[in-house]
C-alpha positions in Angstrom: 79.9 94.6 120.5 81.9 94.6 123.7 85.5 93.9 124.5 86.9 92.2 127.6 90.0 90.5 128.9 88.1 87.2 129.1 89.8 85.0 126.4 86.6 83.2 125.8 84.6 86.4 125.2 83.4 87.2 121.7 83.5 90.9 120.6 80.6 90.1 118.2 78.2 88.4 120.6 79.2 90.3 123.8 79.4 87.0 125.8 81.6 84.0 126.0 81.7 81.8 122.9 81.5 78.3 124.4 81.1 76.2 121.2 83.6 73.4 121.0 84.5 74.8 117.6 85.3 78.2 119.1 87.5 77.0 122.0 88.1 73.2 121.6 88.8 71.5 124.9 88.8 67.9 126.1 87.3 65.0 124.3 84.5 67.1 122.7 87.1 69.6 121.5 89.2 66.9 119.9 86.1 65.5 118.2 85.3 69.0 116.9 88.9 69.2 115.5 88.5 66.0 113.7 85.3 67.2 112.1 87.1 70.4 111.1 89.9 68.3 109.5 87.3 66.5 107.4 85.2 69.4 106.4 87.7 72.3 106.0 88.7 73.0 102.4 91.5 75.5 102.4 93.0 75.5 98.9 91.3 78.8 97.9 92.7 80.4 101.0 96.2 79.1 100.2 96.0 80.4 96.6 94.7 83.8 97.7 97.4 84.2 100.3 100.0 83.9 97.5 102.7 82.1 99.5 106.1 81.9 97.7 109.1 79.7 98.3 111.2 81.2 101.2 108.2 83.0 102.8 107.6 82.9 106.5 103.9 82.4 107.2 101.9 82.6 110.4 98.4 81.1 110.9 96.3 82.3 113.8 94.0 79.6 115.1 95.4 76.7 113.0 92.9 74.1 114.5 93.6 70.6 113.3 96.3 71.9 110.9 94.8 71.5 107.4 95.9 74.9 106.1 99.3 74.5 107.8 99.9 71.4 105.7 99.0 73.1 102.5 101.2 76.1 103.2 104.1 73.9 104.2 104.1 72.4 100.7 104.5 75.9 99.2 107.1 77.6 101.4 110.1 75.6 100.2 113.0 76.6 102.5 110.6 79.0 104.3 108.6 78.3 107.4 105.0 78.0 108.6 104.3 79.0 112.2 101.0 79.0 114.0 99.4 79.8 117.3 96.2 78.4 118.7 94.8 78.6 122.3 93.8 74.9 122.4 96.3 72.3 123.5 94.0 69.7 121.9 94.3 71.4 118.5 98.0 71.7 118.8 98.2 67.9 119.4 96.1 67.2 116.3 97.9 69.7 114.1 101.4 68.4 115.1 100.3 64.9 114.5 98.9 65.8 111.1 102.0 67.6 110.1 104.6 65.4 111.9 107.2 65.2 109.1 107.2 69.0 108.5 107.4 69.6 112.3 110.3 67.2 112.5 112.0 68.9 109.6 111.6 72.4 111.2 109.4 73.7 108.4 106.4 73.9 110.8 106.4 75.5 114.2 103.1 75.2 116.1 102.6 77.0 119.5 99.9 77.9 121.9 98.9 81.5 121.7 96.1 83.9 120.5 95.4 86.6 117.9 96.3 89.3 120.4 99.3 87.6 121.9 101.2 85.5 119.3 104.6 85.6 121.1 106.5 86.1 117.8 108.9 89.0 117.1 108.0 92.2 115.3 107.9 92.0 111.4 108.6 88.3 111.4 106.2 87.1 108.7 105.6 87.7 104.9 102.1 86.3 105.2 99.6 86.1 108.1 96.3 84.3 107.8 93.4 83.4 110.0 90.3 81.4 109.0 87.0 81.2 111.0 88.5 82.8 114.2 88.0 86.5 114.1 84.5 86.4 115.6 85.9 84.6 118.7 88.5 87.3 119.4 87.7 89.1 122.7 89.1 92.4 121.3 89.0 93.1 117.5 91.3 96.0 117.5 93.9 94.3 119.8 94.0 91.4 117.4 94.5 93.6 114.4 97.3 95.5 116.1 99.0 92.2 116.8 98.7 91.0 113.2 100.1 94.3 112.1 103.0 94.0 114.5 104.2 90.5 113.3 103.7 91.2 109.6 106.7 92.5 107.6 106.2 95.8 105.7 104.7 94.9 102.4 103.5 91.6 103.8 99.9 90.3 103.1 97.3 89.5 105.7 94.2 87.4 105.1 91.2 87.2 107.4 88.3 84.9 106.4 85.0 83.8 107.9 82.1 81.5 106.9 80.2 82.8 103.9 81.2 83.0 100.3 79.5 82.6 96.9 78.5 78.9 97.3 78.1 78.1 101.0 76.7 74.9 102.4 73.7 75.0 104.6 75.9 74.9 107.7 78.2 77.6 106.3 75.3 79.8 105.5 74.0 79.5 109.1 77.3 80.9 110.4 77.6 83.8 107.9 77.9 87.2 109.4 75.5 90.1 108.9 76.8 93.0 106.8 77.3 95.4 109.6 79.7 92.9 111.3 81.6 92.3 108.1 81.9 96.1 107.7 83.2 96.4 111.3 86.0 93.8 110.5 86.8 95.7 107.3 87.0 99.0 109.2 89.2 97.6 111.9 91.5 96.1 109.3 91.7 99.3 107.4 92.7 101.1 110.6 96.2 99.4 110.5 96.6 98.0 107.0 96.3 99.4 103.5 94.6 98.1 100.4 91.8 96.2 102.1 89.9 94.0 99.6 86.9 91.9 100.3 86.4 88.7 98.2 83.8 86.0 98.2 85.4 82.5 98.0 83.3 79.4 97.6 82.5 79.0 101.3 84.3 81.9 102.9 84.2 85.7 102.9 87.8 86.8 102.8 89.5 90.2 103.5 93.1 90.8 102.3 95.3 93.7 103.1 99.0 94.8 103.1 101.1 96.2 105.9 102.5 99.6 104.7 
């Protein structure tokens, strides 16, 4: 499991992750985003994140913006922000959440897990779904999530898996040693790390001390 400065490099696979679902680009990337919009079911994630009215929430790798929309419904006078390295995904996500963007409830930017561009301790909740494998440096990503989370704030990292996965989801599930590596890195900067099996996701939650 290598790390590198190449933004397309995966710390898990030790090589660039060139799938259109990993780094959506161009027409194929836009089509991948539309598939994700139809297939991603994020209500369990939104429930587990426990977003309250007034919270400021950050999603790393928002893709087509499905979870952004769910969170925007829950924050009341709070705010949902997001970073994603793909301009194509930003376009889809902004289009899908146009009213909330216009109202200032949603702020979607280009960025990555290790370089969000947001201030220290800015968010009550930080979440990322199906991105952690594609980070070039696991520890750098964890440090950045820690930096932007408020003390006492909750962080949620999820990946394909869960208690009732589809065939496609099962094919992307991670081996136990990789899940353990994620949990270890998370525990290095957060407290109270808990692993849960959602329907189609394996999720880790933790708190910034």
